[in-house]
All heavy atoms as TSV, in Angstrom:
chain	resi	resn	atom	element	x	y	z
A	1	MET	N	N	86.402	94.706	77.674
A	1	MET	CA	C	85.547	93.734	78.253
A	1	MET	C	C	84.963	94.120	79.636
A	1	MET	O	O	85.627	94.954	80.308
A	1	MET	CB	C	86.428	92.449	78.467
A	1	MET	CG	C	86.972	91.771	77.154
A	1	MET	SD	S	87.881	90.311	77.591
A	1	MET	CE	C	86.525	89.109	77.493
A	2	ILE	N	N	83.939	93.574	79.936
A	2	ILE	CA	C	83.366	93.811	81.171
A	2	ILE	C	C	83.335	92.556	82.011
A	2	ILE	O	O	82.945	91.517	81.596
A	2	ILE	CB	C	81.837	94.303	80.951
A	2	ILE	CG1	C	81.923	95.658	80.252
A	2	ILE	CG2	C	81.148	94.487	82.338
A	2	ILE	CD1	C	80.480	96.209	79.966
A	3	PHE	N	N	83.813	92.772	83.351
A	3	PHE	CA	C	83.974	91.559	84.257
A	3	PHE	C	C	83.100	91.914	85.460
A	3	PHE	O	O	83.282	92.914	86.023
A	3	PHE	CB	C	85.440	91.450	84.587
A	3	PHE	CG	C	86.337	91.057	83.595
A	3	PHE	CD1	C	87.013	92.133	82.964
A	3	PHE	CD2	C	86.551	89.809	83.120
A	3	PHE	CE1	C	87.865	91.786	81.884
A	3	PHE	CE2	C	87.324	89.550	82.061
A	3	PHE	CZ	C	88.109	90.445	81.421
A	4	GLY	N	N	82.415	90.943	85.860
A	4	GLY	CA	C	81.717	90.963	87.225
A	4	GLY	C	C	82.822	90.756	88.293
A	4	GLY	O	O	83.735	89.969	88.004
A	5	THR	N	N	82.647	91.421	89.417
A	5	THR	CA	C	83.550	91.232	90.502
A	5	THR	C	C	82.995	90.628	91.739
A	5	THR	O	O	81.654	90.536	91.814
A	5	THR	CB	C	84.196	92.575	90.920
A	5	THR	OG1	O	83.183	93.283	91.660
A	5	THR	CG2	C	84.681	93.418	89.790
A	6	PRO	N	N	83.707	90.129	92.695
A	6	PRO	CA	C	83.115	89.515	93.958
A	6	PRO	C	C	82.917	90.729	94.962
A	6	PRO	O	O	82.747	90.399	96.110
A	6	PRO	CB	C	84.142	88.572	94.406
A	6	PRO	CG	C	85.458	89.163	93.898
A	6	PRO	CD	C	85.142	89.735	92.641
A	7	TYR	N	N	82.763	91.933	94.418
A	7	TYR	CA	C	82.548	93.072	95.332
A	7	TYR	C	C	81.156	93.663	95.230
A	7	TYR	O	O	80.543	93.753	94.226
A	7	TYR	CB	C	83.557	94.208	94.971
A	7	TYR	CG	C	84.942	94.094	95.315
A	7	TYR	CD1	C	85.771	93.210	94.458
A	7	TYR	CD2	C	85.525	94.626	96.327
A	7	TYR	CE1	C	87.109	92.959	94.894
A	7	TYR	CE2	C	86.851	94.471	96.761
A	7	TYR	CZ	C	87.626	93.655	95.989
A	7	TYR	OH	O	88.940	93.456	96.299
A	8	PHE	N	N	80.626	93.923	96.413
A	8	PHE	CA	C	79.210	94.442	96.490
A	8	PHE	C	C	79.210	95.678	97.357
A	8	PHE	O	O	80.081	95.844	98.243
A	8	PHE	CB	C	78.338	93.364	97.222
A	8	PHE	CG	C	78.153	92.077	96.469
A	8	PHE	CD1	C	79.116	91.122	96.608
A	8	PHE	CD2	C	77.167	91.927	95.546
A	8	PHE	CE1	C	79.025	89.916	95.906
A	8	PHE	CE2	C	77.010	90.693	94.868
A	8	PHE	CZ	C	78.009	89.731	95.039
A	9	PRO	N	N	78.363	96.650	97.051
A	9	PRO	CA	C	78.357	97.887	97.837
A	9	PRO	C	C	77.925	97.700	99.245
A	9	PRO	O	O	78.377	98.478	100.153
A	9	PRO	CB	C	77.479	98.759	97.150
A	9	PRO	CG	C	76.552	97.855	96.278
A	9	PRO	CD	C	77.417	96.621	95.976
A	10	THR	N	N	77.058	96.654	99.585
A	10	THR	CA	C	76.672	96.426	100.929
A	10	THR	C	C	76.444	95.057	101.136
A	10	THR	O	O	76.276	94.159	100.236
A	10	THR	CB	C	75.174	97.036	101.145
A	10	THR	OG1	O	74.202	96.390	100.355
A	10	THR	CG2	C	75.244	98.604	100.797
A	11	ARG	N	N	76.370	94.586	102.367
A	11	ARG	CA	C	76.145	93.203	102.747
A	11	ARG	C	C	74.862	92.829	102.313
A	11	ARG	O	O	74.660	91.629	101.928
A	11	ARG	CB	C	76.303	93.078	104.371
A	11	ARG	CG	C	76.204	91.696	104.826
A	11	ARG	CD	C	76.457	91.692	106.429
A	11	ARG	NE	N	76.052	90.473	106.846
A	11	ARG	CZ	C	74.838	90.083	107.251
A	11	ARG	NH1	N	73.810	90.872	107.105
A	11	ARG	NH2	N	74.596	88.827	107.736
A	12	ALA	N	N	73.811	93.679	102.323
A	12	ALA	CA	C	72.511	93.325	101.894
A	12	ALA	C	C	72.476	92.971	100.518
A	12	ALA	O	O	71.699	92.059	100.024
A	12	ALA	CB	C	71.490	94.463	102.214
A	13	ASP	N	N	73.252	93.662	99.675
A	13	ASP	CA	C	73.354	93.345	98.178
A	13	ASP	C	C	73.918	91.930	97.971
A	13	ASP	O	O	73.429	91.122	97.180
A	13	ASP	CB	C	74.146	94.378	97.471
A	13	ASP	CG	C	73.322	95.642	97.176
A	13	ASP	OD1	O	72.294	95.503	96.503
A	13	ASP	OD2	O	73.777	96.651	97.696
A	14	ALA	N	N	74.923	91.593	98.863
A	14	ALA	CA	C	75.614	90.238	98.638
A	14	ALA	C	C	74.594	89.204	99.024
A	14	ALA	O	O	74.449	88.196	98.449
A	14	ALA	CB	C	76.812	90.224	99.556
A	15	LEU	N	N	73.768	89.524	100.117
A	15	LEU	CA	C	72.781	88.566	100.515
A	15	LEU	C	C	71.737	88.302	99.561
A	15	LEU	O	O	71.368	87.166	99.182
A	15	LEU	CB	C	72.184	89.056	101.889
A	15	LEU	CG	C	71.177	88.116	102.639
A	15	LEU	CD1	C	71.963	86.931	103.070
A	15	LEU	CD2	C	70.717	88.855	103.870
A	16	MET	N	N	71.233	89.382	98.849
A	16	MET	CA	C	70.221	89.271	97.786
A	16	MET	C	C	70.803	88.493	96.540
A	16	MET	O	O	70.063	87.769	96.007
A	16	MET	CB	C	69.788	90.656	97.393
A	16	MET	CG	C	68.869	91.346	98.348
A	16	MET	SD	S	68.467	93.080	97.984
A	16	MET	CE	C	68.641	93.239	96.239
A	17	ARG	N	N	72.069	88.681	96.299
A	17	ARG	CA	C	72.633	88.188	95.061
A	17	ARG	C	C	72.748	86.652	95.186
A	17	ARG	O	O	72.442	85.899	94.329
A	17	ARG	CB	C	73.981	88.728	94.865
A	17	ARG	CG	C	74.962	87.974	93.928
A	17	ARG	CD	C	74.445	88.022	92.510
A	17	ARG	NE	N	75.393	87.441	91.537
A	17	ARG	CZ	C	75.701	86.232	91.303
A	17	ARG	NH1	N	75.098	85.257	91.935
A	17	ARG	NH2	N	76.594	85.808	90.400
A	18	TYR	N	N	73.251	86.263	96.331
A	18	TYR	CA	C	73.507	84.819	96.495
A	18	TYR	C	C	72.413	83.902	97.050
A	18	TYR	O	O	72.231	82.774	96.684
A	18	TYR	CB	C	74.797	84.592	97.362
A	18	TYR	CG	C	76.044	84.864	96.544
A	18	TYR	CD1	C	76.772	86.033	96.736
A	18	TYR	CD2	C	76.527	83.918	95.673
A	18	TYR	CE1	C	77.871	86.323	96.049
A	18	TYR	CE2	C	77.655	84.240	94.912
A	18	TYR	CZ	C	78.322	85.367	95.024
A	18	TYR	OH	O	79.487	85.646	94.380
A	19	TYR	N	N	71.701	84.439	97.971
A	19	TYR	CA	C	70.794	83.607	98.746
A	19	TYR	C	C	69.411	84.337	99.105
A	19	TYR	O	O	69.440	85.482	99.321
A	19	TYR	CB	C	71.348	83.125	100.056
A	19	TYR	CG	C	72.546	82.444	99.841
A	19	TYR	CD1	C	73.900	83.099	99.941
A	19	TYR	CD2	C	72.679	81.101	99.539
A	19	TYR	CE1	C	75.052	82.406	99.781
A	19	TYR	CE2	C	73.816	80.476	99.281
A	19	TYR	CZ	C	75.019	81.171	99.395
A	19	TYR	OH	O	76.190	80.465	99.182
A	20	LEU	N	N	68.357	83.686	98.895
A	20	LEU	CA	C	67.067	84.258	99.362
A	20	LEU	C	C	66.447	83.433	100.520
A	20	LEU	O	O	65.316	83.658	100.908
A	20	LEU	CB	C	66.138	84.213	98.157
A	20	LEU	CG	C	66.463	85.137	97.014
A	20	LEU	CD1	C	65.525	85.053	95.872
A	20	LEU	CD2	C	66.634	86.540	97.470
A	21	GLN	N	N	67.336	82.599	101.070
A	21	GLN	CA	C	66.802	81.767	102.202
A	21	GLN	C	C	67.103	82.493	103.501
A	21	GLN	O	O	67.895	83.393	103.620
A	21	GLN	CB	C	67.452	80.416	102.144
A	21	GLN	CG	C	68.915	80.504	102.325
A	21	GLN	CD	C	69.602	79.253	101.691
A	21	GLN	OE1	O	69.173	78.789	100.677
A	21	GLN	NE2	N	70.813	78.994	102.251
A	22	ARG	N	N	66.350	82.034	104.583
A	22	ARG	CA	C	66.470	82.732	105.872
A	22	ARG	C	C	67.847	82.584	106.547
A	22	ARG	O	O	68.358	83.494	107.150
A	22	ARG	CB	C	65.474	82.108	106.840
A	22	ARG	CG	C	64.145	82.699	106.659
A	22	ARG	CD	C	63.298	82.311	107.834
A	22	ARG	NE	N	63.429	80.806	108.000
A	22	ARG	CZ	C	62.484	80.005	108.407
A	22	ARG	NH1	N	61.401	80.531	108.999
A	22	ARG	NH2	N	62.629	78.788	108.503
A	23	ASP	N	N	68.544	81.457	106.349
A	23	ASP	CA	C	69.752	81.195	107.034
A	23	ASP	C	C	71.008	81.622	106.300
A	23	ASP	O	O	72.137	81.183	106.626
A	23	ASP	CB	C	69.820	79.723	107.382
A	23	ASP	CG	C	68.736	79.251	108.375
A	23	ASP	OD1	O	68.321	80.049	109.089
A	23	ASP	OD2	O	68.310	78.025	108.234
A	24	ALA	N	N	70.788	82.452	105.319
A	24	ALA	CA	C	71.953	82.837	104.424
A	24	ALA	C	C	72.900	83.876	105.090
A	24	ALA	O	O	74.043	83.968	104.803
A	24	ALA	CB	C	71.431	83.424	103.167
A	25	ALA	N	N	72.396	84.559	106.085
A	25	ALA	CA	C	73.280	85.704	106.761
A	25	ALA	C	C	74.570	85.118	107.254
A	25	ALA	O	O	75.667	85.674	107.057
A	25	ALA	CB	C	72.432	86.351	107.789
A	26	ALA	N	N	74.506	84.068	107.950
A	26	ALA	CA	C	75.726	83.406	108.471
A	26	ALA	C	C	76.679	82.998	107.323
A	26	ALA	O	O	77.903	83.078	107.470
A	26	ALA	CB	C	75.456	82.208	109.386
A	27	GLU	N	N	76.135	82.520	106.233
A	27	GLU	CA	C	76.926	81.991	105.119
A	27	GLU	C	C	77.507	83.214	104.396
A	27	GLU	O	O	78.724	83.111	103.997
A	27	GLU	CB	C	75.986	81.234	104.114
A	27	GLU	CG	C	76.835	80.334	103.276
A	27	GLU	CD	C	75.974	79.334	102.615
A	27	GLU	OE1	O	74.889	78.926	103.067
A	27	GLU	OE2	O	76.430	78.756	101.568
A	28	ILE	N	N	76.843	84.258	104.314
A	28	ILE	CA	C	77.431	85.445	103.693
A	28	ILE	C	C	78.556	85.955	104.580
A	28	ILE	O	O	79.613	86.332	104.046
A	28	ILE	CB	C	76.300	86.550	103.482
A	28	ILE	CG1	C	75.351	86.114	102.456
A	28	ILE	CG2	C	76.937	87.885	103.253
A	28	ILE	CD1	C	75.991	86.060	101.014
A	29	ASP	N	N	78.344	86.013	105.876
A	29	ASP	CA	C	79.400	86.453	106.793
A	29	ASP	C	C	80.652	85.557	106.722
A	29	ASP	O	O	81.863	86.065	106.672
A	29	ASP	CB	C	78.883	86.542	108.276
A	29	ASP	CG	C	77.957	87.540	108.492
A	29	ASP	OD1	O	77.839	88.512	107.683
A	29	ASP	OD2	O	77.125	87.356	109.451
A	30	GLU	N	N	80.477	84.299	106.460
A	30	GLU	CA	C	81.545	83.380	106.201
A	30	GLU	C	C	82.346	83.665	104.975
A	30	GLU	O	O	83.518	83.659	104.944
A	30	GLU	CB	C	81.094	81.914	106.303
A	30	GLU	CG	C	82.234	80.896	106.239
A	30	GLU	CD	C	81.662	79.438	106.328
A	30	GLU	OE1	O	80.682	79.298	107.099
A	30	GLU	OE2	O	82.288	78.617	105.630
A	31	LYS	N	N	81.519	83.879	103.896
A	31	LYS	CA	C	82.205	84.246	102.604
A	31	LYS	C	C	82.967	85.590	102.720
A	31	LYS	O	O	84.099	85.588	102.045
A	31	LYS	CB	C	81.138	84.401	101.494
A	31	LYS	CG	C	80.554	83.071	100.999
A	31	LYS	CD	C	79.505	83.298	99.947
A	31	LYS	CE	C	79.028	81.974	99.381
A	31	LYS	NZ	N	80.060	81.230	98.572
A	32	ILE	N	N	82.411	86.574	103.442
A	32	ILE	CA	C	83.205	87.856	103.603
A	32	ILE	C	C	84.502	87.550	104.343
A	32	ILE	O	O	85.546	87.986	104.050
A	32	ILE	CB	C	82.232	88.827	104.242
A	32	ILE	CG1	C	81.191	89.272	103.392
A	32	ILE	CG2	C	83.085	90.044	104.759
A	32	ILE	CD1	C	80.062	90.095	103.963
A	33	ALA	N	N	84.398	86.716	105.439
A	33	ALA	CA	C	85.534	86.418	106.373
A	33	ALA	C	C	86.620	85.643	105.629
A	33	ALA	O	O	87.820	85.926	105.798
A	33	ALA	CB	C	85.053	85.674	107.595
A	34	ASN	N	N	86.098	84.749	104.653
A	34	ASN	CA	C	87.069	83.975	103.872
A	34	ASN	C	C	87.659	84.707	102.657
A	34	ASN	O	O	88.483	84.128	102.004
A	34	ASN	CB	C	86.411	82.588	103.416
A	34	ASN	CG	C	86.180	81.686	104.602
A	34	ASN	OD1	O	86.765	81.725	105.626
A	34	ASN	ND2	N	85.164	80.850	104.443
A	35	GLY	N	N	87.143	85.829	102.367
A	35	GLY	CA	C	87.611	86.570	101.298
A	35	GLY	C	C	87.057	86.138	99.920
A	35	GLY	O	O	87.528	86.555	98.932
A	36	GLU	N	N	86.016	85.312	99.967
A	36	GLU	CA	C	85.295	84.989	98.726
A	36	GLU	C	C	84.578	86.158	98.074
A	36	GLU	O	O	84.492	86.224	96.884
A	36	GLU	CB	C	84.399	83.789	98.994
A	36	GLU	CG	C	84.981	82.537	99.391
A	36	GLU	CD	C	83.919	81.447	99.574
A	36	GLU	OE1	O	83.180	81.172	98.759
A	36	GLU	OE2	O	83.960	80.852	100.705
A	37	ILE	N	N	83.920	86.970	98.911
A	37	ILE	CA	C	83.212	88.217	98.432
A	37	ILE	C	C	83.707	89.410	99.345
A	37	ILE	O	O	84.273	89.121	100.502
A	37	ILE	CB	C	81.707	88.029	98.530
A	37	ILE	CG1	C	81.194	87.850	99.852
A	37	ILE	CG2	C	81.265	86.864	97.528
A	37	ILE	CD1	C	79.650	87.765	99.894
A	38	HIS	N	N	83.576	90.533	98.814
A	38	HIS	CA	C	84.006	91.735	99.523
A	38	HIS	C	C	82.846	92.750	99.538
A	38	HIS	O	O	82.135	92.837	98.624
A	38	HIS	CB	C	85.246	92.238	98.869
A	38	HIS	CG	C	86.326	91.256	98.619
A	38	HIS	ND1	N	87.168	90.968	99.601
A	38	HIS	CD2	C	86.566	90.497	97.570
A	38	HIS	CE1	C	88.079	90.017	99.108
A	38	HIS	NE2	N	87.668	89.719	97.930
A	39	ILE	N	N	82.934	93.605	100.557
A	39	ILE	CA	C	82.025	94.817	100.593
A	39	ILE	C	C	82.786	96.003	100.384
A	39	ILE	O	O	83.807	96.188	101.144
A	39	ILE	CB	C	81.322	94.840	102.011
A	39	ILE	CG1	C	80.606	93.478	102.309
A	39	ILE	CG2	C	80.306	96.001	102.072
A	39	ILE	CD1	C	79.563	93.011	101.295
A	40	GLY	N	N	82.368	96.828	99.401
A	40	GLY	CA	C	83.206	98.018	99.042
A	40	GLY	C	C	83.459	97.984	97.557
A	40	GLY	O	O	83.082	97.222	96.802
A	41	THR	N	N	84.304	98.984	97.224
A	41	THR	CA	C	84.663	99.239	95.755
A	41	THR	C	C	85.925	98.453	95.478
A	41	THR	O	O	86.832	98.391	96.199
A	41	THR	CB	C	84.981	100.670	95.589
A	41	THR	OG1	O	83.856	101.567	95.985
A	41	THR	CG2	C	85.192	100.936	94.034
A	42	PRO	N	N	85.852	97.688	94.327
A	42	PRO	CA	C	87.049	96.942	93.875
A	42	PRO	C	C	88.179	97.791	93.386
A	42	PRO	O	O	87.924	98.893	92.897
A	42	PRO	CB	C	86.486	96.032	92.710
A	42	PRO	CG	C	85.451	96.916	92.187
A	42	PRO	CD	C	84.812	97.570	93.286
A	43	PRO	N	N	89.410	97.323	93.594
A	43	PRO	CA	C	90.555	98.094	93.154
A	43	PRO	C	C	90.730	97.913	91.629
A	43	PRO	O	O	90.201	96.926	91.128
A	43	PRO	CB	C	91.710	97.362	93.805
A	43	PRO	CG	C	91.248	95.930	94.131
A	43	PRO	CD	C	89.792	96.169	94.307
A	44	LYS	N	N	91.203	98.948	90.992
A	44	LYS	CA	C	91.423	98.889	89.582
A	44	LYS	C	C	92.736	98.177	89.359
A	44	LYS	O	O	93.770	98.388	90.009
A	44	LYS	CB	C	91.509	100.379	88.884
A	44	LYS	CG	C	90.218	101.057	89.029
A	44	LYS	CD	C	90.464	102.406	88.298
A	44	LYS	CE	C	89.198	103.301	88.336
A	44	LYS	NZ	N	89.328	104.537	87.680
A	45	VAL	N	N	92.801	97.345	88.296
A	45	VAL	CA	C	94.052	96.759	87.897
A	45	VAL	C	C	94.866	97.712	87.100
A	45	VAL	O	O	96.104	97.769	87.212
A	45	VAL	CB	C	93.814	95.407	87.110
A	45	VAL	CG1	C	95.083	94.922	86.560
A	45	VAL	CG2	C	93.023	94.475	88.021
A	46	ASP	N	N	94.189	98.442	86.252
A	46	ASP	CA	C	94.818	99.401	85.421
A	46	ASP	C	C	94.215	100.779	85.633
A	46	ASP	O	O	92.962	100.837	85.791
A	46	ASP	CB	C	94.713	98.992	83.954
A	46	ASP	CG	C	95.368	99.854	83.014
A	46	ASP	OD1	O	94.867	100.921	82.537
A	46	ASP	OD2	O	96.512	99.659	82.613
A	47	PRO	N	N	94.955	101.962	85.575
A	47	PRO	CA	C	94.202	103.214	85.821
A	47	PRO	C	C	93.186	103.535	84.899
A	47	PRO	O	O	92.279	104.371	85.184
A	47	PRO	CB	C	95.378	104.172	85.677
A	47	PRO	CG	C	96.637	103.425	85.821
A	47	PRO	CD	C	96.305	102.004	85.402
A	48	THR	N	N	93.134	102.881	83.711
A	48	THR	CA	C	92.107	103.279	82.686
A	48	THR	C	C	90.820	102.432	82.809
A	48	THR	O	O	89.850	102.597	82.155
A	48	THR	CB	C	92.689	103.041	81.273
A	48	THR	OG1	O	93.038	101.685	81.095
A	48	THR	CG2	C	93.822	103.882	80.987
A	49	ASP	N	N	90.828	101.485	83.753
A	49	ASP	CA	C	89.625	100.553	84.034
A	49	ASP	C	C	88.499	101.539	84.512
A	49	ASP	O	O	88.702	102.514	85.331
A	49	ASP	CB	C	89.937	99.571	85.151
A	49	ASP	CG	C	90.921	98.518	84.600
A	49	ASP	OD1	O	91.040	98.426	83.430
A	49	ASP	OD2	O	91.418	97.738	85.465
A	50	GLU	N	N	87.339	101.163	84.161
A	50	GLU	CA	C	86.075	101.818	84.671
A	50	GLU	C	C	85.371	101.005	85.655
A	50	GLU	O	O	85.018	99.808	85.267
A	50	GLU	CB	C	85.222	102.216	83.469
A	50	GLU	CG	C	83.937	102.941	83.892
A	50	GLU	CD	C	83.029	103.132	82.660
A	50	GLU	OE1	O	83.456	103.025	81.523
A	50	GLU	OE2	O	81.816	103.351	82.979
A	51	VAL	N	N	85.132	101.368	86.837
A	51	VAL	CA	C	84.346	100.564	87.798
A	51	VAL	C	C	83.020	101.194	88.047
A	51	VAL	O	O	82.894	102.393	88.171
A	51	VAL	CB	C	85.183	100.721	89.251
A	51	VAL	CG1	C	84.512	99.976	90.268
A	51	VAL	CG2	C	86.627	100.148	89.014
A	52	PHE	N	N	81.993	100.355	87.925
A	52	PHE	CA	C	80.615	100.906	88.049
A	52	PHE	C	C	79.735	99.729	88.538
A	52	PHE	O	O	80.012	98.575	88.473
A	52	PHE	CB	C	80.130	101.213	86.606
A	52	PHE	CG	C	80.124	100.056	85.563
A	52	PHE	CD1	C	78.987	99.329	85.359
A	52	PHE	CD2	C	81.333	99.808	84.902
A	52	PHE	CE1	C	78.963	98.321	84.453
A	52	PHE	CE2	C	81.248	98.741	83.957
A	52	PHE	CZ	C	80.149	97.995	83.733
A	53	LEU	N	N	78.657	100.264	89.119
A	53	LEU	CA	C	77.550	99.322	89.780
A	53	LEU	C	C	76.559	98.961	88.690
A	53	LEU	O	O	76.211	99.702	87.846
A	53	LEU	CB	C	76.871	100.060	90.862
A	53	LEU	CG	C	77.508	100.071	92.268
A	53	LEU	CD1	C	76.719	101.023	93.196
A	53	LEU	CD2	C	77.746	98.716	92.861
A	54	ARG	N	N	76.138	97.723	88.794
A	54	ARG	CA	C	75.141	97.243	87.902
A	54	ARG	C	C	74.171	96.321	88.683
A	54	ARG	O	O	74.666	95.615	89.572
A	54	ARG	CB	C	75.676	96.527	86.673
A	54	ARG	CG	C	74.741	95.998	85.772
A	54	ARG	CD	C	75.334	95.041	84.744
A	54	ARG	NE	N	76.142	95.658	83.808
A	54	ARG	CZ	C	76.752	95.179	82.739
A	54	ARG	NH1	N	76.637	93.820	82.590
A	54	ARG	NH2	N	77.510	95.767	81.847
A	55	LYS	N	N	72.956	96.291	88.304
A	55	LYS	CA	C	72.101	95.318	88.964
A	55	LYS	C	C	72.434	93.915	88.439
A	55	LYS	O	O	72.725	93.722	87.321
A	55	LYS	CB	C	70.568	95.661	88.684
A	55	LYS	CG	C	70.076	96.800	89.417
A	55	LYS	CD	C	68.603	96.768	89.653
A	55	LYS	CE	C	68.246	97.878	90.588
A	55	LYS	NZ	N	66.944	97.766	90.993
A	56	ASP	N	N	72.398	93.055	89.437
A	56	ASP	CA	C	72.756	91.620	89.171
A	56	ASP	C	C	71.587	90.717	89.514
A	56	ASP	O	O	70.413	91.153	89.595
A	56	ASP	CB	C	74.029	91.220	89.912
A	56	ASP	CG	C	74.814	90.076	89.410
A	56	ASP	OD1	O	74.727	89.866	88.184
A	56	ASP	OD2	O	75.376	89.404	90.195
A	57	GLN	N	N	71.852	89.521	89.739
A	57	GLN	CA	C	70.768	88.510	90.042
A	57	GLN	C	C	69.970	88.945	91.302
A	57	GLN	O	O	70.466	89.481	92.228
A	57	GLN	CB	C	71.399	87.142	90.301
A	57	GLN	CG	C	71.924	86.425	89.223
A	57	GLN	CD	C	72.514	85.095	89.484
A	57	GLN	OE1	O	72.824	84.733	90.597
A	57	GLN	NE2	N	72.657	84.276	88.479
A	58	ASN	N	N	68.710	88.748	91.223
A	58	ASN	CA	C	67.703	89.038	92.307
A	58	ASN	C	C	67.687	90.482	92.656
A	58	ASN	O	O	67.244	90.830	93.741
A	58	ASN	CB	C	68.056	88.157	93.565
A	58	ASN	CG	C	68.077	86.674	93.239
A	58	ASN	OD1	O	67.271	86.193	92.541
A	58	ASN	ND2	N	69.021	85.973	93.877
A	59	GLY	N	N	68.134	91.390	91.702
A	59	GLY	CA	C	68.012	92.771	92.012
A	59	GLY	C	C	69.197	93.363	92.807
A	59	GLY	O	O	69.282	94.527	93.196
A	60	ALA	N	N	70.178	92.543	93.205
A	60	ALA	CA	C	71.348	92.999	93.985
A	60	ALA	C	C	72.213	93.840	93.058
A	60	ALA	O	O	72.336	93.709	91.895
A	60	ALA	CB	C	72.101	91.784	94.506
A	61	ARG	N	N	72.935	94.800	93.711
A	61	ARG	CA	C	73.888	95.574	92.987
A	61	ARG	C	C	75.223	94.970	93.233
A	61	ARG	O	O	75.551	94.454	94.277
A	61	ARG	CB	C	73.910	97.091	93.584
A	61	ARG	CG	C	72.591	97.805	93.370
A	61	ARG	CD	C	72.525	99.156	93.980
A	61	ARG	NE	N	72.844	98.905	95.439
A	61	ARG	CZ	C	73.399	99.785	96.254
A	61	ARG	NH1	N	73.699	100.949	95.795
A	61	ARG	NH2	N	73.451	99.538	97.565
A	62	ARG	N	N	76.061	94.925	92.144
A	62	ARG	CA	C	77.403	94.348	92.199
A	62	ARG	C	C	78.326	95.229	91.392
A	62	ARG	O	O	77.863	95.803	90.388
A	62	ARG	CB	C	77.349	92.973	91.684
A	62	ARG	CG	C	78.718	92.229	91.756
A	62	ARG	CD	C	78.577	90.821	91.514
A	62	ARG	NE	N	78.256	90.404	90.183
A	62	ARG	CZ	C	78.894	89.446	89.452
A	62	ARG	NH1	N	79.887	88.761	90.005
A	62	ARG	NH2	N	78.476	89.127	88.276
A	63	TRP	N	N	79.551	95.378	91.833
A	63	TRP	CA	C	80.561	96.111	91.078
A	63	TRP	C	C	81.017	95.349	89.868
A	63	TRP	O	O	81.278	94.082	89.957
A	63	TRP	CB	C	81.745	96.488	91.973
A	63	TRP	CG	C	81.383	97.471	93.019
A	63	TRP	CD1	C	81.124	97.307	94.340
A	63	TRP	CD2	C	81.238	98.980	92.846
A	63	TRP	NE1	N	80.817	98.433	94.990
A	63	TRP	CE2	C	80.901	99.457	94.093
A	63	TRP	CE3	C	81.326	99.691	91.702
A	63	TRP	CZ2	C	80.686	100.822	94.176
A	63	TRP	CZ3	C	81.173	101.103	91.913
A	63	TRP	CH2	C	80.887	101.660	93.114
A	64	PHE	N	N	81.198	95.985	88.731
A	64	PHE	CA	C	81.729	95.423	87.527
A	64	PHE	C	C	82.973	96.397	87.113
A	64	PHE	O	O	83.052	97.576	87.506
A	64	PHE	CB	C	80.666	95.462	86.372
A	64	PHE	CG	C	79.633	94.419	86.606
A	64	PHE	CD1	C	78.653	94.512	87.510
A	64	PHE	CD2	C	79.696	93.280	85.807
A	64	PHE	CE1	C	77.659	93.541	87.717
A	64	PHE	CE2	C	78.717	92.257	85.977
A	64	PHE	CZ	C	77.722	92.433	86.954
A	65	ILE	N	N	83.779	95.779	86.321
A	65	ILE	CA	C	84.911	96.635	85.826
A	65	ILE	C	C	85.022	96.417	84.225
A	65	ILE	O	O	84.809	95.346	83.738
A	65	ILE	CB	C	86.271	96.025	86.373
A	65	ILE	CG1	C	86.270	96.245	87.815
A	65	ILE	CG2	C	87.456	96.756	85.645
A	65	ILE	CD1	C	87.624	95.747	88.581
A	66	LYS	N	N	85.074	97.583	83.621
A	66	LYS	CA	C	85.172	97.629	82.197
A	66	LYS	C	C	86.681	98.028	81.856
A	66	LYS	O	O	87.221	99.002	82.298
A	66	LYS	CB	C	84.329	98.708	81.518
A	66	LYS	CG	C	84.506	98.756	80.031
A	66	LYS	CD	C	83.441	99.763	79.429
A	66	LYS	CE	C	83.519	99.694	77.941
A	66	LYS	NZ	N	82.679	100.697	77.322
A	67	THR	N	N	87.315	97.113	81.215
A	67	THR	CA	C	88.782	97.303	80.874
A	67	THR	C	C	88.877	98.053	79.583
A	67	THR	O	O	87.964	98.089	78.776
A	67	THR	CB	C	89.508	95.986	80.740
A	67	THR	OG1	O	88.914	95.183	79.677
A	67	THR	CG2	C	89.412	95.119	82.014
A	68	ALA	N	N	90.029	98.633	79.341
A	68	ALA	CA	C	90.325	99.451	78.187
A	68	ALA	C	C	90.181	98.664	76.902
A	68	ALA	O	O	89.812	99.237	75.758
A	68	ALA	CB	C	91.693	100.037	78.212
A	69	GLY	N	N	90.298	97.356	76.951
A	69	GLY	CA	C	90.236	96.504	75.839
A	69	GLY	C	C	88.780	96.259	75.306
A	69	GLY	O	O	88.517	95.564	74.394
A	70	GLY	N	N	87.804	96.738	75.995
A	70	GLY	CA	C	86.456	96.422	75.584
A	70	GLY	C	C	85.579	97.378	76.244
A	70	GLY	O	O	84.380	97.280	76.307
């Protein structure tokens, strides 16, 4: 199976994914501070998991995980 994660390679990607409005920067910073989203590579749950970047909404890149079961 392939799962989308709350991990983004950059803050700009997170901003593009969630919001296209001017005042979104503070909201993104709050989501990062609260742990709702993360900047960086997600951890693998299993060593056989495959972690990869894929374009998501609004052209943002987001990390996805492909598990051994799919």
